[in-house]
FIKOLZA-1660 file (N, C-alpha, C; in steps of 0.1 Angstrom, whole numbers, plus 5000, padded with zeros to 4 digits):
% residues 208
   i   px   py   pz ch aa at
   1 3788 8555 7977  A  X  N
   1 3788 8565 7967  A  X CA
   1 3776 8575 7969  A  X  C
   2 3766 8570 7974  A  X  N
   2 3754 8578 7977  A  X CA
   2 3757 8588 7988  A  X  C
   3 3764 8583 7998  A  X  N
   3 3768 8591 8009  A  X CA
   3 3777 8603 8005  A  X  C
   4 3786 8600 7995  A  X  N
   4 3794 8611 7991  A  X CA
   4 3787 8621 7982  A  X  C
   5 3777 8615 7974  A  X  N
   5 3770 8624 7965  A  X CA
   5 3760 8633 7972  A  X  C
   6 3754 8629 7983  A  X  N
   6 3744 8636 7990  A  X CA
   6 3750 8650 7995  A  X  C
   7 3762 8649 8002  A  X  N
   7 3767 8662 8007  A  X CA
   7 3771 8671 7995  A  X  C
   8 3776 8665 7984  A  X  N
   8 3779 8673 7973  A  X CA
   8 3767 8679 7967  A  X  C
   9 3756 8671 7966  A  X  N
   9 3744 8677 7960  A  X CA
   9 3738 8688 7969  A  X  C
  10 3739 8685 7982  A  X  N
  10 3734 8695 7992  A  X CA
  10 3743 8708 7991  A  X  C
  11 3756 8706 7989  A  X  N
  11 3765 8717 7988  A  X CA
  11 3762 8725 7975  A  X  C
  12 3759 8718 7964  A  X  N
  12 3756 8724 7952  A  X CA
  12 3743 8732 7953  A  X  C
  13 3733 8726 7959  A  X  N
  13 3720 8732 7961  A  X CA
  13 3722 8745 7969  A  X  C
  14 3730 8744 7980  A  X  N
  14 3732 8756 7988  A  X CA
  14 3740 8767 7980  A  X  C
  15 3749 8762 7972  A  X  N
  15 3757 8771 7964  A  X CA
  15 3748 8779 7954  A  X  C
  16 3739 8771 7948  A  X  N
  16 3729 8778 7938  A  X CA
  16 3720 8787 7946  A  X  C
  17 3716 8782 7958  A  X  N
  17 3706 8789 7966  A  X CA
  17 3712 8803 7970  A  X  C
  18 3725 8803 7973  A  X  N
  18 3730 8816 7977  A  X CA
  18 3738 8823 7966  A  X  C
  19 3737 8818 7954  A  X  N
  19 3744 8824 7943  A  X CA
  19 3735 8829 7933  A  X  C
  20 3736 8825 7920  A  X  N
  20 3728 8830 7910  A  X CA
  20 3713 8828 7911  A  X  C
  21 3710 8816 7918  A  X  N
  21 3695 8813 7920  A  X CA
  21 3689 8824 7928  A  X  C
  22 3695 8828 7938  A  X  N
  22 3689 8838 7947  A  X CA
  22 3688 8852 7940  A  X  C
  23 3697 8855 7932  A  X  N
  23 3697 8868 7925  A  X CA
  23 3684 8868 7917  A  X  C
  24 3680 8857 7910  A  X  N
  24 3668 8857 7903  A  X CA
  24 3656 8858 7912  A  X  C
  25 3656 8851 7923  A  X  N
  25 3645 8851 7933  A  X CA
  25 3644 8865 7938  A  X  C
  26 3655 8872 7941  A  X  N
  26 3655 8885 7946  A  X CA
  26 3649 8895 7936  A  X  C
  27 3653 8893 7923  A  X  N
  27 3647 8902 7913  A  X CA
  27 3632 8901 7913  A  X  C
  28 3627 8889 7914  A  X  N
  28 3612 8888 7915  A  X CA
  28 3607 8894 7928  A  X  C
  29 3614 8891 7939  A  X  N
  29 3609 8896 7951  A  X CA
  29 3609 8912 7951  A  X  C
  30 3620 8917 7946  A  X  N
  30 3621 8932 7946  A  X CA
  30 3610 8938 7937  A  X  C
  31 3607 8931 7926  A  X  N
  31 3596 8936 7917  A  X CA
  31 3583 8935 7924  A  X  C
  32 3580 8924 7931  A  X  N
  32 3568 8922 7938  A  X CA
  32 3566 8932 7949  A  X  C
  33 3577 8935 7956  A  X  N
  33 3577 8945 7967  A  X CA
  33 3574 8959 7961  A  X  C
  34 3581 8961 7950  A  X  N
  34 3579 8975 7944  A  X CA
  34 3565 8977 7940  A  X  C
  35 3559 8968 7933  A  X  N
  35 3545 8969 7929  A  X CA
  35 3536 8970 7942  A  X  C
  36 3538 8961 7951  A  X  N
  36 3530 8961 7963  A  X CA
  36 3532 8974 7971  A  X  C
  37 3544 8979 7972  A  X  N
  37 3547 8991 7979  A  X CA
  37 3540 9003 7973  A  X  C
  38 3540 9004 7960  A  X  N
  38 3533 9015 7953  A  X CA
  38 3518 9015 7957  A  X  C
  39 3512 9004 7957  A  X  N
  39 3498 9003 7961  A  X CA
  39 3497 9007 7976  A  X  C
  40 3505 9002 7984  A  X  N
  40 3505 9006 7999  A  X CA
  40 3507 9021 8000  A  X  C
  41 3517 9026 7993  A  X  N
  41 3519 9040 7995  A  X CA
  41 3507 9049 7990  A  X  C
  42 3501 9045 7979  A  X  N
  42 3489 9052 7975  A  X CA
  42 3478 9052 7985  A  X  C
  43 3476 9040 7991  A  X  N
  43 3466 9039 8002  A  X CA
  43 3469 9047 8014  A  X  C
  44 3482 9047 8018  A  X  N
  44 3486 9055 8029  A  X CA
  44 3484 9070 8026  A  X  C
  45 3488 9075 8014  A  X  N
  45 3486 9089 8011  A  X CA
  45 3471 9093 8011  A  X  C
  46 3463 9085 8005  A  X  N
  46 3449 9087 8004  A  X CA
  46 3443 9088 8018  A  X  C
  47 3447 9079 8027  A  X  N
  47 3442 9078 8041  A  X CA
  47 3446 9090 8049  A  X  C
  48 3458 9095 8047  A  X  N
  48 3463 9107 8055  A  X CA
  48 3456 9119 8050  A  X  C
  49 3454 9120 8036  A  X  N
  49 3447 9132 8031  A  X CA
  49 3433 9133 8036  A  X  C
  50 3426 9122 8036  A  X  N
  50 3412 9121 8041  A  X CA
  50 3412 9126 8056  A  X  C
  51 3421 9120 8064  A  X  N
  51 3421 9124 8078  A  X CA
  51 3424 9139 8080  A  X  C
  52 3433 9144 8073  A  X  N
  52 3437 9159 8074  A  X CA
  52 3425 9167 8070  A  X  C
  53 3417 9163 8060  A  X  N
  53 3405 9171 8056  A  X CA
  53 3394 9170 8066  A  X  C
  54 3393 9158 8073  A  X  N
  54 3382 9156 8082  A  X CA
  54 3385 9162 8096  A  X  C
  55 3397 9165 8099  A  X  N
  55 3401 9170 8112  A  X CA
  55 3399 9185 8112  A  X  C
  56 3391 9191 8121  A  X  N
  56 3389 9205 8121  A  X CA
  56 3401 9213 8124  A  X  C
  57 3411 9207 8129  A  X  N
  57 3424 9214 8132  A  X CA
  57 3433 9216 8120  A  X  C
  58 3430 9208 8110  A  X  N
  58 3439 9209 8098  A  X CA
  58 3431 9210 8085  A  X  C
  59 3418 9210 8085  A  X  N
  59 3410 9210 8073  A  X CA
  59 3412 9222 8064  A  X  C
  60 3415 9233 8070  A  X  N
  60 3416 9246 8063  A  X CA
  60 3429 9248 8056  A  X  C
  61 3439 9239 8059  A  X  N
  61 3453 9241 8054  A  X CA
  61 3455 9233 8041  A  X  C
  62 3464 9239 8033  A  X  N
  62 3468 9233 8020  A  X CA
  62 3480 9224 8023  A  X  C
  63 3478 9211 8026  A  X  N
  63 3489 9202 8029  A  X CA
  63 3490 9192 8019  A  X  C
  64 3502 9191 8013  A  X  N
  64 3505 9181 8003  A  X CA
  64 3511 9168 8009  A  X  C
  65 3506 9157 8005  A  X  N
  65 3510 9144 8011  A  X CA
  65 3516 9135 8000  A  X  C
  66 3528 9130 8003  A  X  N
  66 3534 9120 7994  A  X CA
  66 3540 9109 8002  A  X  C
  67 3540 9097 7997  A  X  N
  67 3545 9085 8004  A  X CA
  67 3554 9077 7995  A  X  C
  68 3566 9073 8001  A  X  N
  68 3575 9064 7993  A  X CA
  68 3580 9054 8003  A  X  C
  69 3577 9041 8000  A  X  N
  69 3582 9030 8009  A  X CA
  69 3578 9033 8024  A  X  C
  70 3566 9038 8025  A  X  N
  70 3561 9040 8039  A  X CA
  70 3565 9053 8046  A  X  C
  71 3575 9060 8039  A  X  N
  71 3579 9073 8045  A  X CA
  71 3571 9084 8039  A  X  C
  72 3564 9091 8048  A  X  N
  72 3554 9102 8044  A  X CA
  72 3561 9116 8045  A  X  C
  73 3559 9123 8034  A  X  N
  73 3564 9137 8034  A  X CA
  73 3552 9147 8034  A  X  C
  74 3552 9156 8043  A  X  N
  74 3542 9166 8044  A  X CA
  74 3547 9180 8039  A  X  C
  75 3541 9186 8030  A  X  N
  75 3545 9200 8026  A  X CA
  75 3532 9209 8026  A  X  C
  76 3535 9222 8027  A  X  N
  76 3524 9231 8026  A  X CA
  76 3525 9242 8037  A  X  C
  77 3514 9248 8041  A  X  N
  77 3514 9258 8051  A  X CA
  77 3504 9256 8062  A  X  C
  78 3507 9261 8074  A  X  N
  78 3498 9260 8085  A  X CA
  78 3499 9273 8094  A  X  C
  79 3489 9276 8102  A  X  N
  79 3489 9288 8110  A  X CA
  79 3498 9287 8122  A  X  C
  80 3500 9275 8128  A  X  N
  80 3507 9274 8141  A  X CA
  80 3515 9261 8141  A  X  C
  81 3524 9261 8151  A  X  N
  81 3531 9248 8154  A  X CA
  81 3522 9237 8159  A  X  C
  82 3512 9241 8166  A  X  N
  82 3502 9231 8171  A  X CA
  82 3495 9224 8159  A  X  C
  83 3491 9231 8149  A  X  N
  83 3485 9225 8137  A  X CA
  83 3495 9217 8130  A  X  C
  84 3507 9221 8129  A  X  N
  84 3518 9214 8123  A  X CA
  84 3520 9200 8130  A  X  C
  85 3520 9201 8143  A  X  N
  85 3522 9189 8151  A  X CA
  85 3510 9179 8149  A  X  C
  86 3498 9185 8148  A  X  N
  86 3486 9176 8146  A  X CA
  86 3488 9168 8133  A  X  C
  87 3492 9175 8122  A  X  N
  87 3494 9169 8109  A  X CA
  87 3504 9157 8111  A  X  C
  88 3515 9160 8118  A  X  N
  88 3525 9149 8120  A  X CA
  88 3519 9138 8128  A  X  C
  89 3511 9140 8138  A  X  N
  89 3505 9129 8146  A  X CA
  89 3495 9121 8137  A  X  C
  90 3487 9128 8129  A  X  N
  90 3478 9121 8120  A  X CA
  90 3485 9112 8111  A  X  C
  91 3496 9117 8105  A  X  N
  91 3504 9109 8095  A  X CA
  91 3510 9097 8102  A  X  C
  92 3517 9100 8114  A  X  N
  92 3525 9090 8121  A  X CA
  92 3516 9078 8126  A  X  C
  93 3503 9081 8129  A  X  N
  93 3495 9071 8135  A  X CA
  93 3486 9064 8124  A  X  C
  94 3489 9067 8111  A  X  N
  94 3482 9060 8100  A  X CA
  94 3489 9047 8098  A  X  C
  95 3481 9037 8096  A  X  N
  95 3486 9023 8094  A  X CA
  95 3495 9022 8081  A  X  C
  96 3506 9016 8083  A  X  N
  96 3516 9014 8072  A  X CA
  96 3527 9025 8072  A  X  C
  97 3526 9035 8080  A  X  N
  97 3536 9046 8079  A  X CA
  97 3548 9042 8087  A  X  C
  98 3560 9043 8081  A  X  N
  98 3572 9040 8087  A  X CA
  98 3578 9052 8094  A  X  C
  99 3578 9064 8088  A  X  N
  99 3583 9076 8094  A  X CA
  99 3576 9088 8087  A  X  C
 100 3578 9100 8093  A  X  N
 100 3571 9112 8088  A  X CA
 100 3582 9123 8086  A  X  C
 101 3583 9129 8075  A  X  N
 101 3591 9140 8072  A  X CA
 101 3582 9153 8071  A  X  C
 102 3581 9160 8081  A  X  N
 102 3572 9172 8081  A  X CA
 102 3579 9184 8077  A  X  C
 103 3576 9189 8065  A  X  N
 103 3582 9201 8059  A  X CA
 103 3572 9213 8059  A  X  C
 104 3561 9212 8066  A  X  N
 104 3551 9222 8066  A  X CA
 104 3556 9235 8072  A  X  C
 105 3554 9246 8066  A  X  N
 105 3559 9259 8070  A  X CA
 105 3548 9266 8078  A  X  C
 106 3552 9271 8090  A  X  N
 106 3542 9278 8098  A  X CA
 106 3544 9293 8095  A  X  C
 107 3534 9299 8090  A  X  N
 107 3534 9313 8086  A  X CA
 107 3520 9319 8085  A  X  C
 108 3518 9332 8087  A  X  N
 108 3504 9337 8086  A  X CA
 108 3498 9336 8073  A  X  C
 109 3485 9333 8072  A  X  N
 109 3478 9332 8060  A  X CA
 109 3479 9345 8052  A  X  C
 110 3483 9344 8039  A  X  N
 110 3484 9355 8031  A  X CA
 110 3498 9360 8030  A  X  C
 111 3507 9356 8039  A  X  N
 111 3521 9360 8038  A  X CA
 111 3528 9354 8026  A  X  C
 112 3539 9360 8023  A  X  N
 112 3547 9354 8011  A  X CA
 112 3552 9340 8015  A  X  C
 113 3557 9338 8027  A  X  N
 113 3562 9325 8031  A  X CA
 113 3551 9314 8030  A  X  C
 114 3539 9318 8033  A  X  N
 114 3528 9309 8033  A  X CA
 114 3524 9305 8019  A  X  C
 115 3523 9315 8010  A  X  N
 115 3520 9313 7996  A  X CA
 115 3530 9304 7989  A  X  C
 116 3543 9307 7992  A  X  N
 116 3553 9299 7986  A  X CA
 116 3552 9284 7991  A  X  C
 117 3549 9283 8004  A  X  N
 117 3548 9269 8010  A  X CA
 117 3536 9262 8003  A  X  C
 118 3525 9269 8001  A  X  N
 118 3513 9262 7995  A  X CA
 118 3515 9259 7980  A  X  C
 119 3524 9265 7974  A  X  N
 119 3526 9262 7959  A  X CA
 119 3540 9255 7957  A  X  C
 120 3547 9251 7968  A  X  N
 120 3560 9245 7966  A  X CA
 120 3560 9232 7959  A  X  C
 121 3549 9225 7960  A  X  N
 121 3549 9211 7954  A  X CA
 121 3542 9211 7940  A  X  C
 122 3538 9223 7935  A  X  N
 122 3532 9223 7922  A  X CA
 122 3542 9222 7911  A  X  C
 123 3538 9217 7899  A  X  N
 123 3547 9217 7887  A  X CA
 123 3549 9231 7883  A  X  C
 124 3559 9233 7874  A  X  N
 124 3563 9247 7870  A  X CA
 124 3551 9254 7863  A  X  C
 125 3544 9246 7855  A  X  N
 125 3532 9252 7848  A  X CA
 125 3521 9256 7858  A  X  C
 126 3519 9247 7867  A  X  N
 126 3508 9250 7877  A  X CA
 126 3512 9261 7886  A  X  C
 127 3525 9261 7889  A  X  N
 127 3530 9272 7898  A  X CA
 127 3529 9286 7892  A  X  C
 128 3531 9286 7879  A  X  N
 128 3530 9299 7872  A  X CA
 128 3515 9303 7871  A  X  C
 129 3506 9293 7869  A  X  N
 129 3492 9296 7869  A  X CA
 129 3487 9301 7883  A  X  C
 130 3493 9294 7893  A  X  N
 130 3489 9298 7907  A  X CA
 130 3493 9312 7911  A  X  C
 131 3505 9315 7906  A  X  N
 131 3510 9329 7908  A  X CA
 131 3501 9339 7902  A  X  C
 132 3497 9336 7889  A  X  N
 132 3488 9345 7882  A  X CA
 132 3474 9346 7888  A  X  C
 133 3469 9335 7893  A  X  N
 133 3456 9335 7899  A  X CA
 133 3456 9335 7914  A  X  C
 134 3467 9337 7920  A  X  N
 134 3468 9337 7935  A  X CA
 134 3459 9346 7942  A  X  C
 135 3458 9358 7937  A  X  N
 135 3450 9368 7944  A  X CA
 135 3435 9364 7942  A  X  C
 136 3431 9360 7930  A  X  N
 136 3418 9356 7928  A  X CA
 136 3414 9344 7936  A  X  C
 137 3423 9335 7937  A  X  N
 137 3420 9323 7945  A  X CA
 137 3418 9327 7960  A  X  C
 138 3427 9336 7965  A  X  N
 138 3426 9340 7979  A  X CA
 138 3413 9347 7981  A  X  C
 139 3409 9356 7972  A  X  N
 139 3397 9364 7973  A  X CA
 139 3385 9354 7974  A  X  C
 140 3385 9344 7965  A  X  N
 140 3374 9334 7965  A  X CA
 140 3373 9327 7978  A  X  C
 141 3385 9323 7983  A  X  N
 141 3385 9316 7996  A  X CA
 141 3380 9325 8007  A  X  C
 142 3384 9338 8007  A  X  N
 142 3379 9347 8018  A  X CA
 142 3364 9349 8017  A  X  C
 143 3359 9350 8005  A  X  N
 143 3344 9351 8003  A  X CA
 143 3337 9340 8009  A  X  C
 144 3342 9328 8006  A  X  N
 144 3336 9315 8011  A  X CA
 144 3336 9315 8026  A  X  C
 145 3348 9319 8031  A  X  N
 145 3349 9318 8046  A  X CA
 145 3340 9328 8053  A  X  C
 146 3340 9340 8048  A  X  N
 146 3331 9351 8054  A  X CA
 146 3316 9347 8053  A  X  C
 147 3312 9342 8041  A  X  N
 147 3298 9338 8039  A  X CA
 147 3294 9327 8048  A  X  C
 148 3303 9317 8050  A  X  N
 148 3300 9305 8058  A  X CA
 148 3298 9310 8073  A  X  C
 149 3307 9319 8077  A  X  N
 149 3306 9324 8091  A  X CA
 149 3293 9332 8093  A  X  C
 150 3289 9340 8083  A  X  N
 150 3276 9347 8084  A  X CA
 150 3264 9338 8085  A  X  C
 151 3265 9328 8077  A  X  N
 151 3254 9318 8077  A  X CA
 151 3253 9310 8091  A  X  C
 152 3265 9308 8097  A  X  N
 152 3265 9300 8109  A  X CA
 152 3261 9309 8121  A  X  C
 153 3262 9322 8120  A  X  N
 153 3259 9331 8132  A  X CA
 153 3243 9332 8133  A  X  C
 154 3238 9328 8145  A  X  N
 154 3224 9328 8148  A  X CA
 154 3218 9342 8147  A  X  C
 155 3226 9352 8151  A  X  N
 155 3221 9366 8153  A  X CA
 155 3222 9374 8140  A  X  C
 156 3226 9367 8129  A  X  N
 156 3228 9374 8116  A  X CA
 156 3221 9366 8105  A  X  C
 157 3212 9372 8097  A  X  N
 157 3206 9365 8087  A  X CA
 157 3215 9365 8074  A  X  C
 158 3224 9356 8075  A  X  N
 158 3235 9355 8064  A  X CA
 158 3229 9353 8050  A  X  C
 159 3217 9347 8049  A  X  N
 159 3212 9344 8036  A  X CA
 159 3208 9357 8029  A  X  C
 160 3207 9368 8036  A  X  N
 160 3203 9381 8030  A  X CA
 160 3215 9390 8027  A  X  C
 161 3227 9385 8030  A  X  N
 161 3239 9393 8028  A  X CA
 161 3248 9387 8017  A  X  C
 162 3251 9395 8007  A  X  N
 162 3260 9391 7996  A  X CA
 162 3274 9394 8000  A  X  C
 163 3283 9386 7997  A  X  N
 163 3297 9388 8000  A  X CA
 163 3306 9387 7987  A  X  C
 164 3314 9397 7985  A  X  N
 164 3323 9397 7974  A  X CA
 164 3337 9402 7979  A  X  C
 165 3347 9396 7974  A  X  N
 165 3361 9400 7978  A  X CA
 165 3370 9404 7967  A  X  C
 166 3376 9415 7968  A  X  N
 166 3385 9419 7957  A  X CA
 166 3398 9425 7964  A  X  C
 167 3409 9419 7960  A  X  N
 167 3422 9423 7966  A  X CA
 167 3422 9423 7982  A  X  C
 168 3415 9413 7987  A  X  N
 168 3414 9411 8001  A  X CA
 168 3405 9420 8009  A  X  C
 169 3398 9428 8001  A  X  N
 169 3388 9437 8007  A  X CA
 169 3374 9431 8005  A  X  C
 170 3367 9428 8016  A  X  N
 170 3354 9422 8016  A  X CA
 170 3343 9432 8014  A  X  C
 171 3334 9430 8004  A  X  N
 171 3323 9440 8001  A  X CA
 171 3310 9432 8005  A  X  C
 172 3303 9438 8015  A  X  N
 172 3290 9433 8019  A  X CA
 172 3279 9441 8013  A  X  C
 173 3268 9434 8009  A  X  N
 173 3257 9441 8003  A  X CA
 173 3244 9433 8006  A  X  C
 174 3233 9440 8005  A  X  N
 174 3220 9433 8007  A  X CA
 174 3211 9442 8016  A  X  C
 175 3200 9436 8021  A  X  N
 175 3191 9443 8030  A  X CA
 175 3188 9435 8042  A  X  C
 176 3191 9441 8054  A  X  N
 176 3189 9433 8066  A  X CA
 176 3180 9442 8076  A  X  C
 177 3177 9436 8088  A  X  N
 177 3167 9441 8096  A  X CA
 177 3172 9452 8106  A  X  C
 178 3184 9452 8110  A  X  N
 178 3188 9461 8121  A  X CA
 178 3203 9465 8120  A  X  C
 179 3206 9477 8126  A  X  N
 179 3220 9482 8127  A  X CA
 179 3228 9472 8135  A  X  C
 180 3222 9465 8145  A  X  N
 180 3230 9456 8153  A  X CA
 180 3235 9444 8144  A  X  C
 181 3226 9439 8136  A  X  N
 181 3230 9429 8127  A  X CA
 181 3240 9433 8117  A  X  C
 182 3240 9445 8112  A  X  N
 182 3250 9450 8103  A  X CA
 182 3263 9451 8110  A  X  C
 183 3263 9456 8122  A  X  N
 183 3276 9458 8129  A  X CA
 183 3282 9444 8132  A  X  C
 184 3274 9434 8135  A  X  N
 184 3279 9421 8137  A  X CA
 184 3285 9415 8124  A  X  C
 185 3278 9417 8113  A  X  N
 185 3283 9412 8100  A  X CA
 185 3296 9418 8097  A  X  C
 186 3297 9431 8099  A  X  N
 186 3310 9438 8096  A  X CA
 186 3321 9432 8105  A  X  C
 187 3318 9430 8118  A  X  N
 187 3328 9425 8127  A  X CA
 187 3332 9411 8123  A  X  C
 188 3323 9403 8119  A  X  N
 188 3327 9389 8115  A  X CA
 188 3336 9390 8103  A  X  C
 189 3333 9398 8094  A  X  N
 189 3342 9399 8082  A  X CA
 189 3356 9405 8086  A  X  C
 190 3356 9415 8094  A  X  N
 190 3368 9422 8098  A  X CA
 190 3377 9412 8106  A  X  C
 191 3371 9403 8114  A  X  N
 191 3379 9393 8122  A  X CA
 191 3383 9381 8114  A  X  C
 192 3379 9380 8102  A  X  N
 192 3383 9368 8094  A  X CA
 192 3398 9370 8089  A  X  C
 193 3406 9360 8093  A  X  N
 193 3420 9361 8090  A  X CA
 193 3422 9362 8075  A  X  C
 194 3431 9372 8071  A  X  N
 194 3434 9374 8057  A  X CA
 194 3426 9386 8051  A  X  C
 195 3416 9391 8058  A  X  N
 195 3408 9402 8053  A  X CA
 195 3415 9415 8056  A  X  C
 196 3417 9423 8046  A  X  N
 196 3425 9436 8047  A  X CA
 196 3415 9447 8051  A  X  C
 197 3403 9447 8046  A  X  N
 197 3394 9458 8049  A  X CA
 197 3380 9453 8046  A  X  C
 198 3370 9460 8051  A  X  N
 198 3356 9456 8048  A  X CA
 198 3348 9469 8044  A  X  C
 199 3341 9467 8033  A  X  N
 199 3332 9478 8027  A  X CA
 199 3318 9473 8028  A  X  C
 200 3310 9480 8037  A  X  N
 200 3296 9477 8039  A  X CA
 200 3287 9488 8035  A  X  C
 201 3291 9496 8026  A  X  N
 201 3283 9508 8022  A  X CA
 201 3270 9503 8015  A  X  C
 202 3270 9492 8009  A  X  N
 202 3259 9487 8002  A  X CA
 202 3250 9477 8010  A  X  C
 203 3254 9476 8023  A  X  N
 203 3246 9467 8032  A  X CA
 203 3236 9476 8039  A  X  C
 204 3223 9476 8034  A  X  N
 204 3213 9485 8039  A  X CA
 204 3205 9479 8050  A  X  C
 205 3200 9488 8059  A  X  N
 205 3192 9484 8070  A  X CA
 205 3178 9489 8068  A  X  C
 206 3168 9480 8069  A  X  N
 206 3154 9484 8069  A  X CA
 206 3148 9479 8081  A  X  C
 207 3145 9487 8091  A  X  N
 207 3139 9483 8104  A  X CA
 207 3124 9482 8102  A  X  C
 208 3119 9471 8107  A  X  N
 208 3104 9469 8105  A  X CA
 208 3096 9476 8116  A  X  C
% end
């Protein structure tokens, strides 16, 4: 009797194991994986964002990163295919990444395509605000970029030069020591991508 019962019991156990019992187990497993995956995805996203900001080849670009089940999606704008490829490489080599969907748009800074790419992932309200403040935001960014370059240039006393930007026109003002320094400051501003024109009428030279 025992010999007959054992196969039956084993059969019943297997039947439960592969029937309703497994459905319950799978429900729990799916739930656990879902919670765990959300945590993993958040970690992956944060890690990629940090790497993109730390890499000098991608730090200046507005790149949005989202991760779902290890699949990373990149959106935003970049200056070149090389920069786009770097972003893909950074994402792909991040621990936990399954695949990368790179939707980064390569377009010149300030172009319509670039602006649309940079705001493509914003909510409707944020997008409307970005459109309204787009020019101001770009002007502020240009001011920061020009000022930082002036401060980094050894032959220019950037601390004595004020920088303001309006409608992509950079205005330089202050008092500096030589015409050579003024010319270099103007050239730095003119060569900054996105700058439409430079006004240096208020940048005065006092030679000692």
